[in-house]
C-alpha atoms as a printed R data frame, in Angstrom:
    type eleno elety resid chain resno       x      y       z
1   ATOM     1    CA   UNK     A     1   0.000  0.000   0.000
2   ATOM     2    CA   UNK     A     2   1.210  3.509  -0.789
3   ATOM     3    CA   UNK     A     3  -0.233  6.973  -0.248
4   ATOM     4    CA   UNK     A     4  -0.731  8.627  -3.626
5   ATOM     5    CA   UNK     A     5  -1.966 12.048  -2.479
6   ATOM     6    CA   UNK     A     6  -2.275 14.251   0.583
7   ATOM     7    CA   UNK     A     7  -4.731 17.123   1.071
8   ATOM     8    CA   UNK     A     8  -5.300 19.773   3.697
9   ATOM     9    CA   UNK     A     9  -7.676 22.666   4.296
10  ATOM    10    CA   UNK     A    10  -6.384 25.952   5.693
11  ATOM    11    CA   UNK     A    11  -8.398 28.238   7.973
12  ATOM    12    CA   UNK     A    12  -7.832 32.007   7.862
13  ATOM    13    CA   UNK     A    13  -8.535 34.611  10.512
14  ATOM    14    CA   UNK     A    14  -7.006 38.048  11.008
15  ATOM    15    CA   UNK     A    15  -9.202 39.639  13.694
16  ATOM    16    CA   UNK     A    16 -10.392 37.267  16.393
17  ATOM    17    CA   UNK     A    17 -13.513 37.321  18.545
18  ATOM    18    CA   UNK     A    18 -11.761 39.577  21.076
19  ATOM    19    CA   UNK     A    19 -11.034 42.126  18.303
20  ATOM    20    CA   UNK     A    20  -7.331 41.315  18.418
21  ATOM    21    CA   UNK     A    21  -5.052 40.739  15.439
22  ATOM    22    CA   UNK     A    22  -3.946 37.106  15.294
23  ATOM    23    CA   UNK     A    23  -2.013 37.442  12.036
24  ATOM    24    CA   UNK     A    24  -0.309 40.224  10.128
25  ATOM    25    CA   UNK     A    25  -2.686 42.934   8.984
26  ATOM    26    CA   UNK     A    26  -2.821 43.078   5.162
27  ATOM    27    CA   UNK     A    27  -1.703 46.205   3.308
28  ATOM    28    CA   UNK     A    28  -5.240 47.302   2.414
29  ATOM    29    CA   UNK     A    29  -6.317 47.334   6.092
30  ATOM    30    CA   UNK     A    30  -5.498 50.958   6.809
31  ATOM    31    CA   UNK     A    31  -7.701 52.745   9.368
32  ATOM    32    CA   UNK     A    32  -9.453 54.687   6.595
33  ATOM    33    CA   UNK     A    33 -10.219 51.559   4.601
34  ATOM    34    CA   UNK     A    34 -11.420 49.662   7.650
35  ATOM    35    CA   UNK     A    35 -13.761 52.532   8.471
36  ATOM    36    CA   UNK     A    36 -15.017 52.301   4.889
37  ATOM    37    CA   UNK     A    37 -15.757 48.587   5.392
38  ATOM    38    CA   UNK     A    38 -17.363 49.282   8.759
39  ATOM    39    CA   UNK     A    39 -19.661 51.892   7.253
40  ATOM    40    CA   UNK     A    40 -20.732 49.461   4.560
41  ATOM    41    CA   UNK     A    41 -21.573 46.799   7.130
42  ATOM    42    CA   UNK     A    42 -23.595 49.182   9.277
43  ATOM    43    CA   UNK     A    43 -25.477 50.503   6.261
44  ATOM    44    CA   UNK     A    44 -26.329 46.962   5.231
45  ATOM    45    CA   UNK     A    45 -27.696 46.160   8.700
46  ATOM    46    CA   UNK     A    46 -29.815 49.315   8.809
47  ATOM    47    CA   UNK     A    47 -31.185 48.539   5.352
48  ATOM    48    CA   UNK     A    48 -31.806 44.933   6.347
49  ATOM    49    CA   UNK     A    49 -33.787 45.976   9.410
50  ATOM    50    CA   UNK     A    50 -35.893 48.360   7.325
51  ATOM    51    CA   UNK     A    51 -36.538 45.765   4.633
52  ATOM    52    CA   UNK     A    52 -37.877 43.314   7.208
53  ATOM    53    CA   UNK     A    53 -40.161 46.039   8.575
54  ATOM    54    CA   UNK     A    54 -41.410 46.748   5.045
55  ATOM    55    CA   UNK     A    55 -42.186 43.068   4.556
56  ATOM    56    CA   UNK     A    56 -44.018 42.821   7.851
57  ATOM    57    CA   UNK     A    57 -46.228 45.757   6.835
58  ATOM    58    CA   UNK     A    58 -46.962 44.354   3.376
59  ATOM    59    CA   UNK     A    59 -44.832 46.815   1.404
60  ATOM    60    CA   UNK     A    60 -42.550 44.133  -0.090
61  ATOM    61    CA   UNK     A    61 -42.733 40.362  -0.410
62  ATOM    62    CA   UNK     A    62 -40.537 37.647   1.045
63  ATOM    63    CA   UNK     A    63 -37.109 38.982   2.009
64  ATOM    64    CA   UNK     A    64 -33.886 37.140   3.010
65  ATOM    65    CA   UNK     A    65 -32.088 38.816   5.917
66  ATOM    66    CA   UNK     A    66 -28.301 39.166   6.077
67  ATOM    67    CA   UNK     A    67 -28.192 39.962   9.793
68  ATOM    68    CA   UNK     A    68 -24.908 38.809  11.318
69  ATOM    69    CA   UNK     A    69 -23.437 37.982   7.907
70  ATOM    70    CA   UNK     A    70 -22.446 41.508   6.889
71  ATOM    71    CA   UNK     A    71 -18.699 40.791   6.860
72  ATOM    72    CA   UNK     A    72 -19.184 38.001   4.333
73  ATOM    73    CA   UNK     A    73 -20.777 40.224   1.730
74  ATOM    74    CA   UNK     A    74 -18.967 43.486   2.431
75  ATOM    75    CA   UNK     A    75 -15.639 41.670   2.316
76  ATOM    76    CA   UNK     A    76 -16.504 40.029  -0.995
77  ATOM    77    CA   UNK     A    77 -17.813 43.194  -2.554
78  ATOM    78    CA   UNK     A    78 -14.748 45.169  -1.587
79  ATOM    79    CA   UNK     A    79 -12.463 42.521  -3.114
80  ATOM    80    CA   UNK     A    80 -14.082 42.658  -6.548
81  ATOM    81    CA   UNK     A    81 -12.459 44.759  -9.269
82  ATOM    82    CA   UNK     A    82 -14.786 46.953 -11.278
83  ATOM    83    CA   UNK     A    83 -14.285 44.860 -14.413
84  ATOM    84    CA   UNK     A    84 -14.971 41.537 -12.640
85  ATOM    85    CA   UNK     A    85 -18.352 39.842 -12.932
86  ATOM    86    CA   UNK     A    86 -20.435 39.018  -9.874
87  ATOM    87    CA   UNK     A    87 -22.995 36.185  -9.947
88  ATOM    88    CA   UNK     A    88 -25.082 36.388  -6.745
89  ATOM    89    CA   UNK     A    89 -27.609 34.199  -5.047
90  ATOM    90    CA   UNK     A    90 -30.311 35.975  -3.021
91  ATOM    91    CA   UNK     A    91 -28.602 37.197   0.151
92  ATOM    92    CA   UNK     A    92 -26.068 39.517  -1.510
93  ATOM    93    CA   UNK     A    93 -27.446 42.973  -0.734
94  ATOM    94    CA   UNK     A    94 -24.160 44.389   0.568
95  ATOM    95    CA   UNK     A    95 -22.202 43.223  -2.498
96  ATOM    96    CA   UNK     A    96 -24.735 44.699  -4.879
97  ATOM    97    CA   UNK     A    97 -24.756 48.023  -3.044
98  ATOM    98    CA   UNK     A    98 -20.980 48.195  -3.410
99  ATOM    99    CA   UNK     A    99 -21.355 47.390  -7.102
100 ATOM   100    CA   UNK     A   100 -23.578 50.400  -7.695
101 ATOM   101    CA   UNK     A   101 -27.032 48.843  -7.378
102 ATOM   102    CA   UNK     A   102 -29.414 51.143  -5.525
103 ATOM   103    CA   UNK     A   103 -31.410 50.244  -2.440
104 ATOM   104    CA   UNK     A   104 -34.569 51.277  -4.270
105 ATOM   105    CA   UNK     A   105 -33.826 48.727  -7.006
106 ATOM   106    CA   UNK     A   106 -33.293 46.003  -4.431
107 ATOM   107    CA   UNK     A   107 -36.585 46.845  -2.720
108 ATOM   108    CA   UNK     A   108 -38.302 46.932  -6.093
109 ATOM   109    CA   UNK     A   109 -37.158 43.401  -6.825
110 ATOM   110    CA   UNK     A   110 -38.318 42.052  -3.470
111 ATOM   111    CA   UNK     A   111 -41.674 43.750  -4.005
112 ATOM   112    CA   UNK     A   112 -42.190 41.458  -6.993
113 ATOM   113    CA   UNK     A   113 -41.254 43.869  -9.756
114 ATOM   114    CA   UNK     A   114 -38.615 42.421 -12.106
115 ATOM   115    CA   UNK     A   115 -37.578 45.960 -13.037
116 ATOM   116    CA   UNK     A   116 -35.532 45.722  -9.862
117 ATOM   117    CA   UNK     A   117 -33.224 43.351 -11.739
118 ATOM   118    CA   UNK     A   118 -32.442 46.027 -14.353
119 ATOM   119    CA   UNK     A   119 -29.530 47.530 -12.454
120 ATOM   120    CA   UNK     A   120 -28.776 51.147 -13.275
121 ATOM   121    CA   UNK     A   121 -25.121 50.561 -12.362
122 ATOM   122    CA   UNK     A   122 -24.300 49.478 -15.895
123 ATOM   123    CA   UNK     A   123 -22.194 46.522 -14.746
124 ATOM   124    CA   UNK     A   124 -22.229 43.060 -16.298
125 ATOM   125    CA   UNK     A   125 -23.172 41.495 -12.958
126 ATOM   126    CA   UNK     A   126 -26.067 39.074 -12.996
127 ATOM   127    CA   UNK     A   127 -29.303 39.644 -11.051
128 ATOM   128    CA   UNK     A   128 -30.435 37.696  -7.997
129 ATOM   129    CA   UNK     A   129 -30.559 33.927  -8.462
130 ATOM   130    CA   UNK     A   130 -33.326 32.189  -6.549
131 ATOM   131    CA   UNK     A   131 -32.968 28.550  -7.780
132 ATOM   132    CA   UNK     A   132 -30.563 26.977  -5.296
133 ATOM   133    CA   UNK     A   133 -27.192 26.044  -6.794
134 ATOM   134    CA   UNK     A   134 -27.825 27.222 -10.339
135 ATOM   135    CA   UNK     A   135 -25.614 30.315 -10.165
136 ATOM   136    CA   UNK     A   136 -22.398 28.286 -10.105
137 ATOM   137    CA   UNK     A   137 -23.006 27.024 -13.625
138 ATOM   138    CA   UNK     A   138 -23.782 30.548 -14.810
139 ATOM   139    CA   UNK     A   139 -20.496 31.721 -13.301
140 ATOM   140    CA   UNK     A   140 -18.605 28.889 -14.985
141 ATOM   141    CA   UNK     A   141 -20.151 29.809 -18.326
142 ATOM   142    CA   UNK     A   142 -19.183 33.465 -17.985
143 ATOM   143    CA   UNK     A   143 -15.676 32.505 -16.883
144 ATOM   144    CA   UNK     A   144 -15.378 30.296 -19.962
145 ATOM   145    CA   UNK     A   145 -16.259 33.247 -22.180
146 ATOM   146    CA   UNK     A   146 -13.686 35.460 -20.444
147 ATOM   147    CA   UNK     A   147 -11.027 32.792 -20.936
148 ATOM   148    CA   UNK     A   148 -11.850 32.330 -24.598
149 ATOM   149    CA   UNK     A   149 -11.610 36.098 -25.115
150 ATOM   150    CA   UNK     A   150  -8.342 36.167 -23.150
151 ATOM   151    CA   UNK     A   151  -9.644 38.905 -20.841
152 ATOM   152    CA   UNK     A   152  -7.853 39.414 -17.529
153 ATOM   153    CA   UNK     A   153 -11.069 39.404 -15.547
154 ATOM   154    CA   UNK     A   154 -12.510 37.108 -12.900
155 ATOM   155    CA   UNK     A   155 -15.941 35.855 -11.922
156 ATOM   156    CA   UNK     A   156 -17.102 35.650  -8.319
157 ATOM   157    CA   UNK     A   157 -20.140 33.617  -7.364
158 ATOM   158    CA   UNK     A   158 -21.607 32.768  -3.985
159 ATOM   159    CA   UNK     A   159 -24.039 30.211  -2.624
160 ATOM   160    CA   UNK     A   160 -25.228 28.999   0.744
161 ATOM   161    CA   UNK     A   161 -24.158 25.759   2.399
162 ATOM   162    CA   UNK     A   162 -27.369 24.094   1.245
163 ATOM   163    CA   UNK     A   163 -26.463 24.626  -2.412
164 ATOM   164    CA   UNK     A   164 -23.367 22.450  -2.018
165 ATOM   165    CA   UNK     A   165 -25.706 19.444  -1.805
166 ATOM   166    CA   UNK     A   166 -27.090 20.194  -5.268
167 ATOM   167    CA   UNK     A   167 -25.824 18.532  -8.420
168 ATOM   168    CA   UNK     A   168 -25.303 21.871 -10.165
169 ATOM   169    CA   UNK     A   169 -22.718 22.840  -7.578
170 ATOM   170    CA   UNK     A   170 -20.584 19.791  -8.319
171 ATOM   171    CA   UNK     A   171 -20.991 20.234 -12.059
172 ATOM   172    CA   UNK     A   172 -19.847 23.839 -11.823
173 ATOM   173    CA   UNK     A   173 -16.730 23.212  -9.749
174 ATOM   174    CA   UNK     A   174 -15.864 20.162 -11.855
175 ATOM   175    CA   UNK     A   175 -15.866 22.047 -15.150
176 ATOM   176    CA   UNK     A   176 -14.001 24.957 -13.535
177 ATOM   177    CA   UNK     A   177 -11.228 22.589 -12.503
178 ATOM   178    CA   UNK     A   178 -11.054 20.711 -15.806
179 ATOM   179    CA   UNK     A   179 -11.025 23.844 -17.968
180 ATOM   180    CA   UNK     A   180  -8.999 26.021 -15.612
181 ATOM   181    CA   UNK     A   181 -11.544 28.812 -15.343
182 ATOM   182    CA   UNK     A   182 -11.015 32.270 -13.791
183 ATOM   183    CA   UNK     A   183 -13.769 31.859 -11.215
184 ATOM   184    CA   UNK     A   184 -13.993 32.021  -7.428
185 ATOM   185    CA   UNK     A   185 -16.699 30.023  -5.692
186 ATOM   186    CA   UNK     A   186 -17.711 31.285  -2.252
187 ATOM   187    CA   UNK     A   187 -19.846 29.253   0.134
188 ATOM   188    CA   UNK     A   188 -21.552 31.341   2.786
189 ATOM   189    CA   UNK     A   189 -21.777 28.585   5.365
190 ATOM   190    CA   UNK     A   190 -24.281 30.124   7.771
191 ATOM   191    CA   UNK     A   191 -25.015 26.644   9.185
192 ATOM   192    CA   UNK     A   192 -28.586 26.344   7.884
193 ATOM   193    CA   UNK     A   193 -30.121 25.333   4.547
194 ATOM   194    CA   UNK     A   194 -33.546 26.677   5.431
195 ATOM   195    CA   UNK     A   195 -34.402 24.249   8.257
196 ATOM   196    CA   UNK     A   196 -31.687 21.680   7.586
197 ATOM   197    CA   UNK     A   197 -28.527 22.020   9.653
198 ATOM   198    CA   UNK     A   198 -25.110 21.809   8.077
199 ATOM   199    CA   UNK     A   199 -24.389 18.550   9.938
200 ATOM   200    CA   UNK     A   200 -27.470 16.944   8.383
201 ATOM   201    CA   UNK     A   201 -26.383 17.872   4.858
202 ATOM   202    CA   UNK     A   202 -22.984 16.245   4.553
203 ATOM   203    CA   UNK     A   203 -20.550 14.051   6.458
204 ATOM   204    CA   UNK     A   204 -17.611 16.033   5.057
205 ATOM   205    CA   UNK     A   205 -15.527 17.665   7.771
206 ATOM   206    CA   UNK     A   206 -15.477 20.899   5.760
207 ATOM   207    CA   UNK     A   207 -17.323 22.183   2.722
208 ATOM   208    CA   UNK     A   208 -14.075 23.648   1.420
209 ATOM   209    CA   UNK     A   209 -12.677 20.174   0.826
210 ATOM   210    CA   UNK     A   210 -15.213 19.603  -1.940
211 ATOM   211    CA   UNK     A   211 -12.861 21.596  -4.160
212 ATOM   212    CA   UNK     A   212 -10.278 18.809  -3.888
213 ATOM   213    CA   UNK     A   213 -12.406 16.440  -5.948
214 ATOM   214    CA   UNK     A   214 -12.627 19.156  -8.623
215 ATOM   215    CA   UNK     A   215  -8.847 19.497  -8.788
216 ATOM   216    CA   UNK     A   216  -8.229 22.859  -7.177
217 ATOM   217    CA   UNK     A   217  -7.758 24.362  -3.736
218 ATOM   218    CA   UNK     A   218 -10.348 25.049  -1.076
219 ATOM   219    CA   UNK     A   219 -10.033 26.971   2.169
220 ATOM   220    CA   UNK     A   220 -12.013 28.218   5.151
221 ATOM   221    CA   UNK     A   221 -12.285 31.823   6.350
222 ATOM   222    CA   UNK     A   222 -13.786 33.316   9.514
223 ATOM   223    CA   UNK     A   223 -16.939 35.001   8.217
224 ATOM   224    CA   UNK     A   224 -17.143 37.314  11.222
225 ATOM   225    CA   UNK     A   225 -13.780 38.823  10.279
226 ATOM   226    CA   UNK     A   226 -14.218 41.235   7.375
227 ATOM   227    CA   UNK     A   227 -10.459 41.726   7.077
228 ATOM   228    CA   UNK     A   228  -9.826 38.030   6.478
229 ATOM   229    CA   UNK     A   229 -12.753 37.743   4.073
230 ATOM   230    CA   UNK     A   230 -11.531 40.718   2.047
231 ATOM   231    CA   UNK     A   231  -7.968 39.411   1.955
232 ATOM   232    CA   UNK     A   232  -8.712 35.815   0.964
233 ATOM   233    CA   UNK     A   233 -11.379 36.616  -1.633
234 ATOM   234    CA   UNK     A   234  -9.112 39.309  -3.053
235 ATOM   235    CA   UNK     A   235  -6.193 36.862  -3.306
236 ATOM   236    CA   UNK     A   236  -8.378 34.264  -5.011
237 ATOM   237    CA   UNK     A   237  -9.702 36.785  -7.532
238 ATOM   238    CA   UNK     A   238  -6.167 37.928  -8.302
239 ATOM   239    CA   UNK     A   239  -5.122 34.331  -8.931
240 ATOM   240    CA   UNK     A   240  -8.146 33.805 -11.159
241 ATOM   241    CA   UNK     A   241  -7.344 36.873 -13.272
242 ATOM   242    CA   UNK     A   242  -3.611 36.274 -13.593
243 ATOM   243    CA   UNK     A   243  -3.341 32.478 -13.609
244 ATOM   244    CA   UNK     A   244  -6.780 31.262 -14.796
245 ATOM   245    CA   UNK     A   245  -7.078 29.173 -11.625
246 ATOM   246    CA   UNK     A   246 -10.348 28.617  -9.711
247 ATOM   247    CA   UNK     A   247 -10.636 28.651  -5.921
248 ATOM   248    CA   UNK     A   248 -13.330 27.560  -3.470
249 ATOM   249    CA   UNK     A   249 -13.693 29.568  -0.239
250 ATOM   250    CA   UNK     A   250 -15.939 28.399   2.579
251 ATOM   251    CA   UNK     A   251 -16.782 31.406   4.731
252 ATOM   252    CA   UNK     A   252 -18.010 30.406   8.183
253 ATOM   253    CA   UNK     A   253 -20.825 32.590   9.522
254 ATOM   254    CA   UNK     A   254 -24.141 32.208  11.293
255 ATOM   255    CA   UNK     A   255 -27.649 33.106  10.172
256 ATOM   256    CA   UNK     A   256 -29.016 35.405  12.896
257 ATOM   257    CA   UNK     A   257 -32.480 35.418  11.369
258 ATOM   258    CA   UNK     A   258 -35.083 33.194   9.819
259 ATOM   259    CA   UNK     A   259 -34.091 31.811   6.416
260 ATOM   260    CA   UNK     A   260 -36.418 34.410   4.921
261 ATOM   261    CA   UNK     A   261 -39.383 36.322   6.271
262 ATOM   262    CA   UNK     A   262 -41.497 33.323   5.176
263 ATOM   263    CA   UNK     A   263 -39.671 31.062   7.643
264 ATOM   264    CA   UNK     A   264 -39.832 30.500  11.412
265 ATOM   265    CA   UNK     A   265 -36.442 29.304  12.663
266 ATOM   266    CA   UNK     A   266 -37.745 28.784  16.199
267 ATOM   267    CA   UNK     A   267 -39.233 25.501  14.954
268 ATOM   268    CA   UNK     A   268 -35.817 23.951  14.366
269 ATOM   269    CA   UNK     A   269 -33.024 26.171  15.720
270 ATOM   270    CA   UNK     A   270 -31.698 24.915  19.090
271 ATOM   271    CA   UNK     A   271 -32.455 27.250  21.995
272 ATOM   272    CA   UNK     A   272 -29.539 29.469  22.897
273 ATOM   273    CA   UNK     A   273 -27.475 28.795  19.778
274 ATOM   274    CA   UNK     A   274 -28.109 32.183  18.212
275 ATOM   275    CA   UNK     A   275 -27.243 34.018  21.438
276 ATOM   276    CA   UNK     A   276 -23.956 32.140  21.652
277 ATOM   277    CA   UNK     A   277 -23.078 32.858  18.029
278 ATOM   278    CA   UNK     A   278 -23.993 36.537  18.381
279 ATOM   279    CA   UNK     A   279 -20.933 37.040  20.557
280 ATOM   280    CA   UNK     A   280 -18.889 36.596  17.364
281 ATOM   281    CA   UNK     A   281 -20.895 38.992  15.179
282 ATOM   282    CA   UNK     A   282 -18.768 41.060  12.784
283 ATOM   283    CA   UNK     A   283 -19.839 44.665  13.296
284 ATOM   284    CA   UNK     A   284 -19.060 44.818  16.990
285 ATOM   285    CA   UNK     A   285 -15.784 42.979  16.372
286 ATOM   286    CA   UNK     A   286 -14.534 45.578  13.912
287 ATOM   287    CA   UNK     A   287 -15.925 48.512  15.896
288 ATOM   288    CA   UNK     A   288 -13.979 47.481  18.988
289 ATOM   289    CA   UNK     A   289 -10.818 47.169  16.918
290 ATOM   290    CA   UNK     A   290 -11.324 50.654  15.442
291 ATOM   291    CA   UNK     A   291 -11.943 52.051  18.911
292 ATOM   292    CA   UNK     A   292  -8.683 50.464  20.014
293 ATOM   293    CA   UNK     A   293  -6.919 52.304  17.197
294 ATOM   294    CA   UNK     A   294  -8.500 55.573  18.458
295 ATOM   295    CA   UNK     A   295 -10.130 56.207  15.065
296 ATOM   296    CA   UNK     A   296 -13.726 55.543  16.188
297 ATOM   297    CA   UNK     A   297 -15.808 56.656  19.161
298 ATOM   298    CA   UNK     A   298 -19.443 56.880  20.322
299 ATOM   299    CA   UNK     A   299 -19.869 60.219  18.554
300 ATOM   300    CA   UNK     A   300 -18.678 58.666  15.278
301 ATOM   301    CA   UNK     A   301 -21.096 55.802  15.789
302 ATOM   302    CA   UNK     A   302 -24.078 58.065  16.468
303 ATOM   303    CA   UNK     A   303 -23.352 60.140  13.386
304 ATOM   304    CA   UNK     A   304 -23.001 57.043  11.198
305 ATOM   305    CA   UNK     A   305 -26.287 55.589  12.436
306 ATOM   306    CA   UNK     A   306 -28.058 58.848  11.617
307 ATOM   307    CA   UNK     A   307 -26.515 58.958   8.149
308 ATOM   308    CA   UNK     A   308 -27.461 55.354   7.398
309 ATOM   309    CA   UNK     A   309 -31.045 55.790   8.592
310 ATOM   310    CA   UNK     A   310 -31.410 58.912   6.426
311 ATOM   311    CA   UNK     A   311 -29.945 57.131   3.405
312 ATOM   312    CA   UNK     A   312 -32.264 54.156   3.817
313 ATOM   313    CA   UNK     A   313 -35.325 56.344   4.329
314 ATOM   314    CA   UNK     A   314 -34.501 58.266   1.154
315 ATOM   315    CA   UNK     A   315 -34.278 54.980  -0.747
316 ATOM   316    CA   UNK     A   316 -37.619 53.836   0.674
317 ATOM   317    CA   UNK     A   317 -39.211 57.099  -0.467
318 ATOM   318    CA   UNK     A   318 -37.852 56.574  -3.986
319 ATOM   319    CA   UNK     A   319 -39.094 52.981  -4.000
320 ATOM   320    CA   UNK     A   320 -42.508 54.013  -2.705
321 ATOM   321    CA   UNK     A   321 -42.878 56.623  -5.441
322 ATOM   322    CA   UNK     A   322 -42.473 54.057  -8.245
323 ATOM   323    CA   UNK     A   323 -45.916 53.187  -9.665
324 ATOM   324    CA   UNK     A   324 -47.062 49.587  -9.298
325 ATOM   325    CA   UNK     A   325 -46.932 47.644 -12.526
326 ATOM   326    CA   UNK     A   326 -50.084 46.077 -13.904
327 ATOM   327    CA   UNK     A   327 -50.129 42.273 -13.496
328 ATOM   328    CA   UNK     A   328 -50.420 41.619 -17.235
329 ATOM   329    CA   UNK     A   329 -46.918 43.018 -17.757
330 ATOM   330    CA   UNK     A   330 -45.584 39.657 -16.537
331 ATOM   331    CA   UNK     A   331 -46.166 38.467 -20.112
332 ATOM   332    CA   UNK     A   332 -44.376 41.317 -21.832
333 ATOM   333    CA   UNK     A   333 -40.815 39.990 -21.929
334 ATOM   334    CA   UNK     A   334 -41.351 36.263 -22.389
335 ATOM   335    CA   UNK     A   335 -41.253 36.171 -26.193
336 ATOM   336    CA   UNK     A   336 -40.440 38.505 -29.060
337 ATOM   337    CA   UNK     A   337 -43.932 37.736 -30.345
338 ATOM   338    CA   UNK     A   338 -46.356 36.493 -27.717
339 ATOM   339    CA   UNK     A   339 -48.064 33.196 -28.756
340 ATOM   340    CA   UNK     A   340 -51.831 33.333 -29.126
341 ATOM   341    CA   UNK     A   341 -52.436 31.190 -26.048
342 ATOM   342    CA   UNK     A   342 -50.572 33.736 -23.903
343 ATOM   343    CA   UNK     A   343 -52.255 36.664 -25.609
344 ATOM   344    CA   UNK     A   344 -55.567 35.337 -24.350
345 ATOM   345    CA   UNK     A   345 -54.178 34.802 -20.870
346 ATOM   346    CA   UNK     A   346 -52.722 38.297 -20.843
347 ATOM   347    CA   UNK     A   347 -56.042 39.813 -21.753
348 ATOM   348    CA   UNK     A   348 -57.791 37.769 -19.068
349 ATOM   349    CA   UNK     A   349 -55.362 38.987 -16.413
350 ATOM   350    CA   UNK     A   350 -55.740 42.569 -17.611
351 ATOM   351    CA   UNK     A   351 -59.517 42.445 -17.558
352 ATOM   352    CA   UNK     A   352 -59.590 40.793 -14.113
353 ATOM   353    CA   UNK     A   353 -57.365 43.561 -12.779
354 ATOM   354    CA   UNK     A   354 -59.456 46.430 -14.157
């Protein structure tokens, strides 16, 4: 018997739960840039809170909260270059905001109006992806096109831990490894696939190790540490652009909310688990570090909260001023020429609505 291969999974953390540096601070992590990241996380949480309130009062439909996962998405968004392509799932508000999508557009989408997917930012990023696991294949396809055109650009896509149990996930990472695609796969492992715990999904010790079967590297990152997330995603994107090499990053976080506003996590989430995990949450961790650097104080915090609330309220006013679309418009972009059977259905919907 001989051993033909050895594999290992690395875990990365820069700022620990006690807001202390446990590894060298990367070059980008200047006080000014960390404040920039902190502001983005706080804005995302204020927006998230408002969006849930809008859903509860019937102003928008089902909404997926990002509470406690802000470092995951802010870190990813900050790592992307302008020319890169982002392929989201449905919990990516903070990334999209950093990519130029407006809060009003995001609210429009979650109100059921597909115009919210027509981003005014002008980027080539894809809209929200609701089917679980499908976005990985879209990312692989885009990365293939970039490679064929010899463009020094990368694709970043993200999914939840539940998506790693889907066949599309394996197909996407497999083709990325075989073809050597410039794509980074991020798993936001928030421990829950709706009501199914991570331990009930797979016997694998890590989700990052699934990359090994696809022929490229996988790693874990502390998802409550925005510095580590930004550094590792940034390094993977750089490698994708320059070397045409894919990477899989499992970012460990916790979902401090129901799966969406249509869910009730109290039915399955163990009592006390969320309180224990909240001690690791990312905003407080970075705030305490900034306070230790003497670049942040209670006055700074109060001013930021006021600014974020005002910004969110302005976005809500813009969203609220957009006229509701008539139901029959759901047929308008299905075909170049609408088949007769749908013409009749469209007219029926229109007449029922009048």
